[in-house]
mmCIF file of the protein (N, C-alpha, C, O) and its ligand, coordinates in Angstrom:
data_MODEL
# 
_entry.id   MODEL 
# 
loop_
_entity.id 
_entity.type 
_entity.pdbx_number_of_molecules 
1 polymer     1 
2 non-polymer 1 
# 
_entity_poly.entity_id                      1 
_entity_poly.type                           'polypeptide(L)' 
_entity_poly.nstd_linkage                   no 
_entity_poly.nstd_monomer                   no 
_entity_poly.pdbx_seq_one_letter_code       MGSSAVLQFACPDCEETIYLDDGMRELLCEFGCIVCGAGVDERDFVLASGPANSA 
_entity_poly.pdbx_seq_one_letter_code_can   MGSSAVLQFACPDCEETIYLDDGMRELLCEFGCIVCGAGVDERDFVLASGPANSA 
_entity_poly.pdbx_strand_id                 A 
# 
loop_
_entity_poly_seq.entity_id 
_entity_poly_seq.num 
_entity_poly_seq.mon_id 
_entity_poly_seq.hetero 
1 1  MET n 
1 2  GLY n 
1 3  SER n 
1 4  SER n 
1 5  ALA n 
1 6  VAL n 
1 7  LEU n 
1 8  GLN n 
1 9  PHE n 
1 10 ALA n 
1 11 CYS n 
1 12 PRO n 
1 13 ASP n 
1 14 CYS n 
1 15 GLU n 
1 16 GLU n 
1 17 THR n 
1 18 ILE n 
1 19 TYR n 
1 20 LEU n 
1 21 ASP n 
1 22 ASP n 
1 23 GLY n 
1 24 MET n 
1 25 ARG n 
1 26 GLU n 
1 27 LEU n 
1 28 LEU n 
1 29 CYS n 
1 30 GLU n 
1 31 PHE n 
1 32 GLY n 
1 33 CYS n 
1 34 ILE n 
1 35 VAL n 
1 36 CYS n 
1 37 GLY n 
1 38 ALA n 
1 39 GLY n 
1 40 VAL n 
1 41 ASP n 
1 42 GLU n 
1 43 ARG n 
1 44 ASP n 
1 45 PHE n 
1 46 VAL n 
1 47 LEU n 
1 48 ALA n 
1 49 SER n 
1 50 GLY n 
1 51 PRO n 
1 52 ALA n 
1 53 ASN n 
1 54 SER n 
1 55 ALA n 
# 
loop_
_struct_asym.id 
_struct_asym.entity_id 
A 1 
B 2 
# 
loop_
_chem_comp.id 
_chem_comp.type 
_chem_comp.mon_nstd_flag 
ALA 'L-peptide linking' y 
ARG 'L-peptide linking' y 
ASN 'L-peptide linking' y 
ASP 'L-peptide linking' y 
CYS 'L-peptide linking' y 
GLN 'L-peptide linking' y 
GLU 'L-peptide linking' y 
GLY 'peptide linking'   y 
ILE 'L-peptide linking' y 
LEU 'L-peptide linking' y 
MET 'L-peptide linking' y 
PHE 'L-peptide linking' y 
PRO 'L-peptide linking' y 
SER 'L-peptide linking' y 
THR 'L-peptide linking' y 
TYR 'L-peptide linking' y 
VAL 'L-peptide linking' y 
ZN  non-polymer         . 
# 
_pdbx_entity_nonpoly.entity_id   2 
_pdbx_entity_nonpoly.name        ? 
_pdbx_entity_nonpoly.comp_id     ZN 
# 
_pdbx_nonpoly_scheme.asym_id         B 
_pdbx_nonpoly_scheme.entity_id       2 
_pdbx_nonpoly_scheme.mon_id          ZN 
_pdbx_nonpoly_scheme.ndb_seq_num     1 
_pdbx_nonpoly_scheme.pdb_seq_num     101 
_pdbx_nonpoly_scheme.auth_seq_num    101 
_pdbx_nonpoly_scheme.pdb_mon_id      ZN 
_pdbx_nonpoly_scheme.auth_mon_id     ZN 
_pdbx_nonpoly_scheme.pdb_strand_id   A 
_pdbx_nonpoly_scheme.pdb_ins_code    . 
# 
loop_
_atom_site.group_PDB 
_atom_site.id 
_atom_site.type_symbol 
_atom_site.label_atom_id 
_atom_site.label_alt_id 
_atom_site.label_comp_id 
_atom_site.label_asym_id 
_atom_site.label_entity_id 
_atom_site.label_seq_id 
_atom_site.pdbx_PDB_ins_code 
_atom_site.Cartn_x 
_atom_site.Cartn_y 
_atom_site.Cartn_z 
_atom_site.occupancy 
_atom_site.B_iso_or_equiv 
_atom_site.pdbx_formal_charge 
_atom_site.auth_seq_id 
_atom_site.auth_comp_id 
_atom_site.auth_asym_id 
_atom_site.auth_atom_id 
_atom_site.pdbx_PDB_model_num 
ATOM   1   N  N  . MET A 1 1  ? -34.243 70.112 -12.586 1.00 0.00 ? 1   MET A N  1 
ATOM   2   C  CA . MET A 1 1  ? -33.735 71.288 -12.629 1.00 0.00 ? 1   MET A CA 1 
ATOM   3   C  C  . MET A 1 1  ? -32.363 71.255 -13.375 1.00 0.00 ? 1   MET A C  1 
ATOM   4   O  O  . MET A 1 1  ? -31.799 70.235 -13.771 1.00 0.00 ? 1   MET A O  1 
ATOM   5   N  N  . GLY A 1 2  ? -31.915 72.561 -13.502 1.00 0.00 ? 2   GLY A N  1 
ATOM   6   C  CA . GLY A 1 2  ? -30.562 72.572 -14.205 1.00 0.00 ? 2   GLY A CA 1 
ATOM   7   C  C  . GLY A 1 2  ? -30.646 72.746 -15.772 1.00 0.00 ? 2   GLY A C  1 
ATOM   8   O  O  . GLY A 1 2  ? -30.198 71.969 -16.615 1.00 0.00 ? 2   GLY A O  1 
ATOM   9   N  N  . SER A 1 3  ? -31.283 73.879 -15.971 1.00 0.00 ? 3   SER A N  1 
ATOM   10  C  CA . SER A 1 3  ? -31.352 74.035 -17.502 1.00 0.00 ? 3   SER A CA 1 
ATOM   11  C  C  . SER A 1 3  ? -30.644 75.509 -17.761 1.00 0.00 ? 3   SER A C  1 
ATOM   12  O  O  . SER A 1 3  ? -31.167 76.401 -18.428 1.00 0.00 ? 3   SER A O  1 
ATOM   13  N  N  . SER A 1 4  ? -29.590 75.580 -17.228 1.00 0.00 ? 4   SER A N  1 
ATOM   14  C  CA . SER A 1 4  ? -28.584 76.707 -17.371 1.00 0.00 ? 4   SER A CA 1 
ATOM   15  C  C  . SER A 1 4  ? -27.948 76.647 -18.742 1.00 0.00 ? 4   SER A C  1 
ATOM   16  O  O  . SER A 1 4  ? -27.573 75.542 -19.133 1.00 0.00 ? 4   SER A O  1 
ATOM   17  N  N  . ALA A 1 5  ? -27.793 77.627 -19.463 1.00 0.00 ? 5   ALA A N  1 
ATOM   18  C  CA . ALA A 1 5  ? -27.089 77.584 -20.733 1.00 0.00 ? 5   ALA A CA 1 
ATOM   19  C  C  . ALA A 1 5  ? -25.644 77.183 -20.638 1.00 0.00 ? 5   ALA A C  1 
ATOM   20  O  O  . ALA A 1 5  ? -24.862 77.688 -19.833 1.00 0.00 ? 5   ALA A O  1 
ATOM   21  N  N  . VAL A 1 6  ? -25.387 76.410 -21.354 1.00 0.00 ? 6   VAL A N  1 
ATOM   22  C  CA . VAL A 1 6  ? -23.963 75.831 -21.387 1.00 0.00 ? 6   VAL A CA 1 
ATOM   23  C  C  . VAL A 1 6  ? -23.220 76.180 -22.697 1.00 0.00 ? 6   VAL A C  1 
ATOM   24  O  O  . VAL A 1 6  ? -23.701 75.817 -23.770 1.00 0.00 ? 6   VAL A O  1 
ATOM   25  N  N  . LEU A 1 7  ? -22.163 76.812 -22.645 1.00 0.00 ? 7   LEU A N  1 
ATOM   26  C  CA . LEU A 1 7  ? -21.521 77.144 -23.772 1.00 0.00 ? 7   LEU A CA 1 
ATOM   27  C  C  . LEU A 1 7  ? -20.391 76.241 -23.944 1.00 0.00 ? 7   LEU A C  1 
ATOM   28  O  O  . LEU A 1 7  ? -19.987 75.534 -23.021 1.00 0.00 ? 7   LEU A O  1 
ATOM   29  N  N  . GLN A 1 8  ? -19.854 76.249 -25.155 1.00 0.00 ? 8   GLN A N  1 
ATOM   30  C  CA . GLN A 1 8  ? -18.788 75.409 -25.539 1.00 0.00 ? 8   GLN A CA 1 
ATOM   31  C  C  . GLN A 1 8  ? -17.596 76.434 -26.352 1.00 0.00 ? 8   GLN A C  1 
ATOM   32  O  O  . GLN A 1 8  ? -17.859 77.184 -27.292 1.00 0.00 ? 8   GLN A O  1 
ATOM   33  N  N  . PHE A 1 9  ? -16.505 76.282 -25.845 1.00 0.00 ? 9   PHE A N  1 
ATOM   34  C  CA . PHE A 1 9  ? -15.459 77.349 -26.508 1.00 0.00 ? 9   PHE A CA 1 
ATOM   35  C  C  . PHE A 1 9  ? -14.379 76.342 -27.055 1.00 0.00 ? 9   PHE A C  1 
ATOM   36  O  O  . PHE A 1 9  ? -13.762 75.526 -26.370 1.00 0.00 ? 9   PHE A O  1 
ATOM   37  N  N  . ALA A 1 10 ? -14.277 76.517 -28.231 1.00 0.00 ? 10  ALA A N  1 
ATOM   38  C  CA . ALA A 1 10 ? -13.175 75.893 -29.033 1.00 0.00 ? 10  ALA A CA 1 
ATOM   39  C  C  . ALA A 1 10 ? -12.092 76.791 -29.329 1.00 0.00 ? 10  ALA A C  1 
ATOM   40  O  O  . ALA A 1 10 ? -12.172 77.626 -30.230 1.00 0.00 ? 10  ALA A O  1 
ATOM   41  N  N  . CYS A 1 11 ? -10.964 76.626 -28.512 1.00 0.00 ? 11  CYS A N  1 
ATOM   42  C  CA . CYS A 1 11 ? -9.786  77.612 -29.061 1.00 0.00 ? 11  CYS A CA 1 
ATOM   43  C  C  . CYS A 1 11 ? -9.284  77.406 -30.129 1.00 0.00 ? 11  CYS A C  1 
ATOM   44  O  O  . CYS A 1 11 ? -8.943  76.250 -30.378 1.00 0.00 ? 11  CYS A O  1 
ATOM   45  N  N  . PRO A 1 12 ? -9.076  78.424 -31.085 1.00 0.00 ? 12  PRO A N  1 
ATOM   46  C  CA . PRO A 1 12 ? -8.466  78.102 -32.415 1.00 0.00 ? 12  PRO A CA 1 
ATOM   47  C  C  . PRO A 1 12 ? -6.919  77.968 -32.293 1.00 0.00 ? 12  PRO A C  1 
ATOM   48  O  O  . PRO A 1 12 ? -6.214  77.639 -33.246 1.00 0.00 ? 12  PRO A O  1 
ATOM   49  N  N  . ASP A 1 13 ? -6.469  78.233 -31.114 1.00 0.00 ? 13  ASP A N  1 
ATOM   50  C  CA . ASP A 1 13 ? -5.037  78.290 -30.985 1.00 0.00 ? 13  ASP A CA 1 
ATOM   51  C  C  . ASP A 1 13 ? -4.548  77.033 -30.456 1.00 0.00 ? 13  ASP A C  1 
ATOM   52  O  O  . ASP A 1 13 ? -3.735  76.394 -31.125 1.00 0.00 ? 13  ASP A O  1 
ATOM   53  N  N  . CYS A 1 14 ? -4.964  76.586 -29.286 1.00 0.00 ? 14  CYS A N  1 
ATOM   54  C  CA . CYS A 1 14 ? -4.374  75.273 -28.705 1.00 0.00 ? 14  CYS A CA 1 
ATOM   55  C  C  . CYS A 1 14 ? -5.520  74.272 -28.924 1.00 0.00 ? 14  CYS A C  1 
ATOM   56  O  O  . CYS A 1 14 ? -5.432  73.180 -28.362 1.00 0.00 ? 14  CYS A O  1 
ATOM   57  N  N  . GLU A 1 15 ? -6.536  74.535 -29.654 1.00 0.00 ? 15  GLU A N  1 
ATOM   58  C  CA . GLU A 1 15 ? -7.632  73.547 -30.144 1.00 0.00 ? 15  GLU A CA 1 
ATOM   59  C  C  . GLU A 1 15 ? -8.150  72.829 -28.780 1.00 0.00 ? 15  GLU A C  1 
ATOM   60  O  O  . GLU A 1 15 ? -8.685  71.723 -28.853 1.00 0.00 ? 15  GLU A O  1 
ATOM   61  N  N  . GLU A 1 16 ? -7.993  73.427 -27.657 1.00 0.00 ? 16  GLU A N  1 
ATOM   62  C  CA . GLU A 1 16 ? -8.678  72.939 -26.478 1.00 0.00 ? 16  GLU A CA 1 
ATOM   63  C  C  . GLU A 1 16 ? -10.254 73.154 -26.577 1.00 0.00 ? 16  GLU A C  1 
ATOM   64  O  O  . GLU A 1 16 ? -10.651 74.207 -27.076 1.00 0.00 ? 16  GLU A O  1 
ATOM   65  N  N  . THR A 1 17 ? -11.093 72.286 -26.164 1.00 0.00 ? 17  THR A N  1 
ATOM   66  C  CA . THR A 1 17 ? -12.526 72.472 -25.827 1.00 0.00 ? 17  THR A CA 1 
ATOM   67  C  C  . THR A 1 17 ? -12.824 72.681 -24.464 1.00 0.00 ? 17  THR A C  1 
ATOM   68  O  O  . THR A 1 17 ? -12.491 71.819 -23.650 1.00 0.00 ? 17  THR A O  1 
ATOM   69  N  N  . ILE A 1 18 ? -13.430 73.752 -24.087 1.00 0.00 ? 18  ILE A N  1 
ATOM   70  C  CA . ILE A 1 18 ? -13.783 74.252 -22.801 1.00 0.00 ? 18  ILE A CA 1 
ATOM   71  C  C  . ILE A 1 18 ? -15.176 74.382 -22.683 1.00 0.00 ? 18  ILE A C  1 
ATOM   72  O  O  . ILE A 1 18 ? -15.777 75.049 -23.525 1.00 0.00 ? 18  ILE A O  1 
ATOM   73  N  N  . TYR A 1 19 ? -15.840 73.784 -21.659 1.00 0.00 ? 19  TYR A N  1 
ATOM   74  C  CA . TYR A 1 19 ? -17.368 73.935 -21.477 1.00 0.00 ? 19  TYR A CA 1 
ATOM   75  C  C  . TYR A 1 19 ? -17.440 74.921 -20.300 1.00 0.00 ? 19  TYR A C  1 
ATOM   76  O  O  . TYR A 1 19 ? -16.825 74.778 -19.243 1.00 0.00 ? 19  TYR A O  1 
ATOM   77  N  N  . LEU A 1 20 ? -18.321 76.014 -20.628 1.00 0.00 ? 20  LEU A N  1 
ATOM   78  C  CA . LEU A 1 20 ? -18.424 77.035 -19.445 1.00 0.00 ? 20  LEU A CA 1 
ATOM   79  C  C  . LEU A 1 20 ? -19.897 77.428 -19.568 1.00 0.00 ? 20  LEU A C  1 
ATOM   80  O  O  . LEU A 1 20 ? -20.680 76.980 -20.405 1.00 0.00 ? 20  LEU A O  1 
ATOM   81  N  N  . ASP A 1 21 ? -20.184 78.388 -18.554 1.00 0.00 ? 21  ASP A N  1 
ATOM   82  C  CA . ASP A 1 21 ? -21.330 79.023 -18.425 1.00 0.00 ? 21  ASP A CA 1 
ATOM   83  C  C  . ASP A 1 21 ? -21.143 80.555 -19.070 1.00 0.00 ? 21  ASP A C  1 
ATOM   84  O  O  . ASP A 1 21 ? -20.100 80.983 -19.564 1.00 0.00 ? 21  ASP A O  1 
ATOM   85  N  N  . ASP A 1 22 ? -22.224 81.170 -18.963 1.00 0.00 ? 22  ASP A N  1 
ATOM   86  C  CA . ASP A 1 22 ? -22.273 82.598 -19.600 1.00 0.00 ? 22  ASP A CA 1 
ATOM   87  C  C  . ASP A 1 22 ? -21.323 83.545 -18.749 1.00 0.00 ? 22  ASP A C  1 
ATOM   88  O  O  . ASP A 1 22 ? -20.678 84.429 -19.314 1.00 0.00 ? 22  ASP A O  1 
ATOM   89  N  N  . GLY A 1 23 ? -21.249 83.337 -17.339 1.00 0.00 ? 23  GLY A N  1 
ATOM   90  C  CA . GLY A 1 23 ? -20.422 84.291 -16.715 1.00 0.00 ? 23  GLY A CA 1 
ATOM   91  C  C  . GLY A 1 23 ? -18.978 84.014 -17.075 1.00 0.00 ? 23  GLY A C  1 
ATOM   92  O  O  . GLY A 1 23 ? -18.202 84.961 -17.203 1.00 0.00 ? 23  GLY A O  1 
ATOM   93  N  N  . MET A 1 24 ? -18.543 82.656 -17.260 1.00 0.00 ? 24  MET A N  1 
ATOM   94  C  CA . MET A 1 24 ? -17.178 82.363 -17.749 1.00 0.00 ? 24  MET A CA 1 
ATOM   95  C  C  . MET A 1 24 ? -16.912 83.008 -19.050 1.00 0.00 ? 24  MET A C  1 
ATOM   96  O  O  . MET A 1 24 ? -15.810 83.520 -19.247 1.00 0.00 ? 24  MET A O  1 
ATOM   97  N  N  . ARG A 1 25 ? -17.814 83.026 -19.934 1.00 0.00 ? 25  ARG A N  1 
ATOM   98  C  CA . ARG A 1 25 ? -17.582 83.475 -21.211 1.00 0.00 ? 25  ARG A CA 1 
ATOM   99  C  C  . ARG A 1 25 ? -16.989 84.857 -21.139 1.00 0.00 ? 25  ARG A C  1 
ATOM   100 O  O  . ARG A 1 25 ? -16.041 85.128 -21.875 1.00 0.00 ? 25  ARG A O  1 
ATOM   101 N  N  . GLU A 1 26 ? -17.529 85.845 -20.219 1.00 0.00 ? 26  GLU A N  1 
ATOM   102 C  CA . GLU A 1 26 ? -17.070 87.185 -20.255 1.00 0.00 ? 26  GLU A CA 1 
ATOM   103 C  C  . GLU A 1 26 ? -15.744 87.127 -19.738 1.00 0.00 ? 26  GLU A C  1 
ATOM   104 O  O  . GLU A 1 26 ? -14.955 87.958 -20.189 1.00 0.00 ? 26  GLU A O  1 
ATOM   105 N  N  . LEU A 1 27 ? -15.314 86.275 -18.840 1.00 0.00 ? 27  LEU A N  1 
ATOM   106 C  CA . LEU A 1 27 ? -13.956 86.047 -18.420 1.00 0.00 ? 27  LEU A CA 1 
ATOM   107 C  C  . LEU A 1 27 ? -13.078 85.804 -19.390 1.00 0.00 ? 27  LEU A C  1 
ATOM   108 O  O  . LEU A 1 27 ? -12.061 86.493 -19.453 1.00 0.00 ? 27  LEU A O  1 
ATOM   109 N  N  . LEU A 1 28 ? -13.301 84.854 -20.248 1.00 0.00 ? 28  LEU A N  1 
ATOM   110 C  CA . LEU A 1 28 ? -12.419 84.437 -21.402 1.00 0.00 ? 28  LEU A CA 1 
ATOM   111 C  C  . LEU A 1 28 ? -12.284 85.554 -22.360 1.00 0.00 ? 28  LEU A C  1 
ATOM   112 O  O  . LEU A 1 28 ? -11.206 85.772 -22.914 1.00 0.00 ? 28  LEU A O  1 
ATOM   113 N  N  . CYS A 1 29 ? -13.183 86.165 -22.543 1.00 0.00 ? 29  CYS A N  1 
ATOM   114 C  CA . CYS A 1 29 ? -13.290 87.311 -23.443 1.00 0.00 ? 29  CYS A CA 1 
ATOM   115 C  C  . CYS A 1 29 ? -12.285 88.482 -22.840 1.00 0.00 ? 29  CYS A C  1 
ATOM   116 O  O  . CYS A 1 29 ? -11.641 89.238 -23.567 1.00 0.00 ? 29  CYS A O  1 
ATOM   117 N  N  . GLU A 1 30 ? -12.263 88.504 -21.738 1.00 0.00 ? 30  GLU A N  1 
ATOM   118 C  CA . GLU A 1 30 ? -11.324 89.660 -21.306 1.00 0.00 ? 30  GLU A CA 1 
ATOM   119 C  C  . GLU A 1 30 ? -9.919  89.138 -20.675 1.00 0.00 ? 30  GLU A C  1 
ATOM   120 O  O  . GLU A 1 30 ? -9.032  89.939 -20.380 1.00 0.00 ? 30  GLU A O  1 
ATOM   121 N  N  . PHE A 1 31 ? -9.799  87.902 -20.512 1.00 0.00 ? 31  PHE A N  1 
ATOM   122 C  CA . PHE A 1 31 ? -8.500  87.512 -20.383 1.00 0.00 ? 31  PHE A CA 1 
ATOM   123 C  C  . PHE A 1 31 ? -7.826  86.402 -21.185 1.00 0.00 ? 31  PHE A C  1 
ATOM   124 O  O  . PHE A 1 31 ? -6.670  86.055 -20.940 1.00 0.00 ? 31  PHE A O  1 
ATOM   125 N  N  . GLY A 1 32 ? -8.585  85.836 -22.171 1.00 0.00 ? 32  GLY A N  1 
ATOM   126 C  CA . GLY A 1 32 ? -8.224  85.063 -23.301 1.00 0.00 ? 32  GLY A CA 1 
ATOM   127 C  C  . GLY A 1 32 ? -8.414  83.597 -22.709 1.00 0.00 ? 32  GLY A C  1 
ATOM   128 O  O  . GLY A 1 32 ? -8.904  83.353 -21.606 1.00 0.00 ? 32  GLY A O  1 
ATOM   129 N  N  . CYS A 1 33 ? -7.955  82.686 -23.606 1.00 0.00 ? 33  CYS A N  1 
ATOM   130 C  CA . CYS A 1 33 ? -8.005  81.225 -23.315 1.00 0.00 ? 33  CYS A CA 1 
ATOM   131 C  C  . CYS A 1 33 ? -7.389  80.877 -21.948 1.00 0.00 ? 33  CYS A C  1 
ATOM   132 O  O  . CYS A 1 33 ? -6.313  81.376 -21.619 1.00 0.00 ? 33  CYS A O  1 
ATOM   133 N  N  . ILE A 1 34 ? -7.993  80.111 -21.228 1.00 0.00 ? 34  ILE A N  1 
ATOM   134 C  CA . ILE A 1 34 ? -7.456  79.770 -19.821 1.00 0.00 ? 34  ILE A CA 1 
ATOM   135 C  C  . ILE A 1 34 ? -6.445  78.715 -20.021 1.00 0.00 ? 34  ILE A C  1 
ATOM   136 O  O  . ILE A 1 34 ? -5.695  78.413 -19.092 1.00 0.00 ? 34  ILE A O  1 
ATOM   137 N  N  . VAL A 1 35 ? -6.368  78.091 -21.256 1.00 0.00 ? 35  VAL A N  1 
ATOM   138 C  CA . VAL A 1 35 ? -5.312  77.206 -21.301 1.00 0.00 ? 35  VAL A CA 1 
ATOM   139 C  C  . VAL A 1 35 ? -3.854  77.690 -21.897 1.00 0.00 ? 35  VAL A C  1 
ATOM   140 O  O  . VAL A 1 35 ? -2.750  77.412 -21.429 1.00 0.00 ? 35  VAL A O  1 
ATOM   141 N  N  . CYS A 1 36 ? -4.165  78.532 -23.115 1.00 0.00 ? 36  CYS A N  1 
ATOM   142 C  CA . CYS A 1 36 ? -2.881  79.023 -23.692 1.00 0.00 ? 36  CYS A CA 1 
ATOM   143 C  C  . CYS A 1 36 ? -2.905  80.561 -23.749 1.00 0.00 ? 36  CYS A C  1 
ATOM   144 O  O  . CYS A 1 36 ? -1.988  81.165 -24.306 1.00 0.00 ? 36  CYS A O  1 
ATOM   145 N  N  . GLY A 1 37 ? -4.027  81.254 -23.135 1.00 0.00 ? 37  GLY A N  1 
ATOM   146 C  CA . GLY A 1 37 ? -3.907  82.766 -23.081 1.00 0.00 ? 37  GLY A CA 1 
ATOM   147 C  C  . GLY A 1 37 ? -4.284  83.360 -24.410 1.00 0.00 ? 37  GLY A C  1 
ATOM   148 O  O  . GLY A 1 37 ? -4.534  84.559 -24.536 1.00 0.00 ? 37  GLY A O  1 
ATOM   149 N  N  . ALA A 1 38 ? -4.320  82.496 -25.399 1.00 0.00 ? 38  ALA A N  1 
ATOM   150 C  CA . ALA A 1 38 ? -4.703  83.247 -26.579 1.00 0.00 ? 38  ALA A CA 1 
ATOM   151 C  C  . ALA A 1 38 ? -6.140  84.222 -26.546 1.00 0.00 ? 38  ALA A C  1 
ATOM   152 O  O  . ALA A 1 38 ? -7.051  84.109 -25.726 1.00 0.00 ? 38  ALA A O  1 
ATOM   153 N  N  . GLY A 1 39 ? -6.071  85.084 -27.542 1.00 0.00 ? 39  GLY A N  1 
ATOM   154 C  CA . GLY A 1 39 ? -7.345  86.126 -27.648 1.00 0.00 ? 39  GLY A CA 1 
ATOM   155 C  C  . GLY A 1 39 ? -8.558  85.160 -27.896 1.00 0.00 ? 39  GLY A C  1 
ATOM   156 O  O  . GLY A 1 39 ? -8.559  84.124 -28.561 1.00 0.00 ? 39  GLY A O  1 
ATOM   157 N  N  . VAL A 1 40 ? -9.506  85.695 -27.261 1.00 0.00 ? 40  VAL A N  1 
ATOM   158 C  CA . VAL A 1 40 ? -10.882 85.041 -27.694 1.00 0.00 ? 40  VAL A CA 1 
ATOM   159 C  C  . VAL A 1 40 ? -11.864 85.714 -28.468 1.00 0.00 ? 40  VAL A C  1 
ATOM   160 O  O  . VAL A 1 40 ? -12.072 86.884 -28.149 1.00 0.00 ? 40  VAL A O  1 
ATOM   161 N  N  . ASP A 1 41 ? -12.486 85.263 -29.370 1.00 0.00 ? 41  ASP A N  1 
ATOM   162 C  CA . ASP A 1 41 ? -13.405 85.835 -30.182 1.00 0.00 ? 41  ASP A CA 1 
ATOM   163 C  C  . ASP A 1 41 ? -14.784 85.289 -29.905 1.00 0.00 ? 41  ASP A C  1 
ATOM   164 O  O  . ASP A 1 41 ? -15.003 84.088 -29.751 1.00 0.00 ? 41  ASP A O  1 
ATOM   165 N  N  . GLU A 1 42 ? -15.735 86.269 -29.849 1.00 0.00 ? 42  GLU A N  1 
ATOM   166 C  CA . GLU A 1 42 ? -17.170 85.807 -29.600 1.00 0.00 ? 42  GLU A CA 1 
ATOM   167 C  C  . GLU A 1 42 ? -17.478 84.667 -30.537 1.00 0.00 ? 42  GLU A C  1 
ATOM   168 O  O  . GLU A 1 42 ? -18.118 83.715 -30.089 1.00 0.00 ? 42  GLU A O  1 
ATOM   169 N  N  . ARG A 1 43 ? -17.102 84.671 -31.742 1.00 0.00 ? 43  ARG A N  1 
ATOM   170 C  CA . ARG A 1 43 ? -17.405 83.584 -32.570 1.00 0.00 ? 43  ARG A CA 1 
ATOM   171 C  C  . ARG A 1 43 ? -16.865 82.230 -32.159 1.00 0.00 ? 43  ARG A C  1 
ATOM   172 O  O  . ARG A 1 43 ? -17.325 81.243 -32.734 1.00 0.00 ? 43  ARG A O  1 
ATOM   173 N  N  . ASP A 1 44 ? -15.961 82.079 -31.247 1.00 0.00 ? 44  ASP A N  1 
ATOM   174 C  CA . ASP A 1 44 ? -15.391 80.922 -30.949 1.00 0.00 ? 44  ASP A CA 1 
ATOM   175 C  C  . ASP A 1 44 ? -16.140 80.213 -29.794 1.00 0.00 ? 44  ASP A C  1 
ATOM   176 O  O  . ASP A 1 44 ? -15.672 79.242 -29.200 1.00 0.00 ? 44  ASP A O  1 
ATOM   177 N  N  . PHE A 1 45 ? -17.356 80.784 -29.522 1.00 0.00 ? 45  PHE A N  1 
ATOM   178 C  CA . PHE A 1 45 ? -18.296 80.356 -28.459 1.00 0.00 ? 45  PHE A CA 1 
ATOM   179 C  C  . PHE A 1 45 ? -19.450 79.663 -29.239 1.00 0.00 ? 45  PHE A C  1 
ATOM   180 O  O  . PHE A 1 45 ? -20.022 80.325 -30.105 1.00 0.00 ? 45  PHE A O  1 
ATOM   181 N  N  . VAL A 1 46 ? -19.839 78.378 -28.997 1.00 0.00 ? 46  VAL A N  1 
ATOM   182 C  CA . VAL A 1 46 ? -21.133 77.881 -29.406 1.00 0.00 ? 46  VAL A CA 1 
ATOM   183 C  C  . VAL A 1 46 ? -21.937 77.274 -28.339 1.00 0.00 ? 46  VAL A C  1 
ATOM   184 O  O  . VAL A 1 46 ? -21.380 76.734 -27.383 1.00 0.00 ? 46  VAL A O  1 
ATOM   185 N  N  . LEU A 1 47 ? -23.103 77.325 -28.437 1.00 0.00 ? 47  LEU A N  1 
ATOM   186 C  CA . LEU A 1 47 ? -24.021 76.668 -27.516 1.00 0.00 ? 47  LEU A CA 1 
ATOM   187 C  C  . LEU A 1 47 ? -23.726 75.178 -27.647 1.00 0.00 ? 47  LEU A C  1 
ATOM   188 O  O  . LEU A 1 47 ? -23.772 74.626 -28.746 1.00 0.00 ? 47  LEU A O  1 
ATOM   189 N  N  . ALA A 1 48 ? -23.423 74.532 -26.528 1.00 0.00 ? 48  ALA A N  1 
ATOM   190 C  CA . ALA A 1 48 ? -23.311 73.073 -26.363 1.00 0.00 ? 48  ALA A CA 1 
ATOM   191 C  C  . ALA A 1 48 ? -24.455 72.531 -26.251 1.00 0.00 ? 48  ALA A C  1 
ATOM   192 O  O  . ALA A 1 48 ? -25.341 73.162 -25.675 1.00 0.00 ? 48  ALA A O  1 
ATOM   193 N  N  . SER A 1 49 ? -24.690 71.341 -26.729 1.00 0.00 ? 49  SER A N  1 
ATOM   194 C  CA . SER A 1 49 ? -25.843 70.719 -26.650 1.00 0.00 ? 49  SER A CA 1 
ATOM   195 C  C  . SER A 1 49 ? -25.710 69.875 -25.336 1.00 0.00 ? 49  SER A C  1 
ATOM   196 O  O  . SER A 1 49 ? -24.751 69.117 -25.187 1.00 0.00 ? 49  SER A O  1 
ATOM   197 N  N  . GLY A 1 50 ? -26.621 70.008 -24.450 1.00 0.00 ? 50  GLY A N  1 
ATOM   198 C  CA . GLY A 1 50 ? -26.462 69.318 -23.098 1.00 0.00 ? 50  GLY A CA 1 
ATOM   199 C  C  . GLY A 1 50 ? -26.101 67.947 -23.186 1.00 0.00 ? 50  GLY A C  1 
ATOM   200 O  O  . GLY A 1 50 ? -26.159 67.330 -24.250 1.00 0.00 ? 50  GLY A O  1 
ATOM   201 N  N  . PRO A 1 51 ? -25.672 67.365 -21.944 1.00 0.00 ? 51  PRO A N  1 
ATOM   202 C  CA . PRO A 1 51 ? -25.652 65.930 -21.938 1.00 0.00 ? 51  PRO A CA 1 
ATOM   203 C  C  . PRO A 1 51 ? -26.788 65.084 -22.366 1.00 0.00 ? 51  PRO A C  1 
ATOM   204 O  O  . PRO A 1 51 ? -27.972 65.420 -22.387 1.00 0.00 ? 51  PRO A O  1 
ATOM   205 N  N  . ALA A 1 52 ? -26.291 63.970 -22.698 1.00 0.00 ? 52  ALA A N  1 
ATOM   206 C  CA . ALA A 1 52 ? -27.497 63.018 -23.187 1.00 0.00 ? 52  ALA A CA 1 
ATOM   207 C  C  . ALA A 1 52 ? -28.551 62.932 -21.970 1.00 0.00 ? 52  ALA A C  1 
ATOM   208 O  O  . ALA A 1 52 ? -28.451 62.171 -21.007 1.00 0.00 ? 52  ALA A O  1 
ATOM   209 N  N  . ASN A 1 53 ? -29.320 63.629 -22.146 1.00 0.00 ? 53  ASN A N  1 
ATOM   210 C  CA . ASN A 1 53 ? -30.338 63.806 -20.779 1.00 0.00 ? 53  ASN A CA 1 
ATOM   211 C  C  . ASN A 1 53 ? -31.645 64.617 -21.270 1.00 0.00 ? 53  ASN A C  1 
ATOM   212 O  O  . ASN A 1 53 ? -32.286 65.229 -20.415 1.00 0.00 ? 53  ASN A O  1 
ATOM   213 N  N  . SER A 1 54 ? -31.992 64.638 -22.396 1.00 0.00 ? 54  SER A N  1 
ATOM   214 C  CA . SER A 1 54 ? -33.208 65.211 -22.769 1.00 0.00 ? 54  SER A CA 1 
ATOM   215 C  C  . SER A 1 54 ? -34.265 64.350 -22.555 1.00 0.00 ? 54  SER A C  1 
ATOM   216 O  O  . SER A 1 54 ? -34.194 63.142 -22.784 1.00 0.00 ? 54  SER A O  1 
ATOM   217 N  N  . ALA A 1 55 ? -35.421 65.014 -22.049 1.00 0.00 ? 55  ALA A N  1 
ATOM   218 C  CA . ALA A 1 55 ? -36.551 64.165 -21.845 1.00 0.00 ? 55  ALA A CA 1 
ATOM   219 C  C  . ALA A 1 55 ? -37.571 64.191 -22.973 1.00 0.00 ? 55  ALA A C  1 
ATOM   220 O  O  . ALA A 1 55 ? -38.586 63.497 -22.904 1.00 0.00 ? 55  ALA A O  1 
HETATM 221 ZN ZN . ZN  B 2 .  ? -6.147  78.083 -26.193 1.00 0.00 2 101 ZN  A ZN 1 
# 
């Protein structure tokens, strides 16, 4: 089990990379980067390839 979509957010400001789920994505869009507080753009999110665990 465990096939929830995992997103990757790469902050253009502090260059931090954060892994998150879709719920957290909305939080970042609303409140900004959790590291530096910079504004977040939808395009800063990409689908992260899961951990090396594909069958
Ligand atoms: Zn940031």
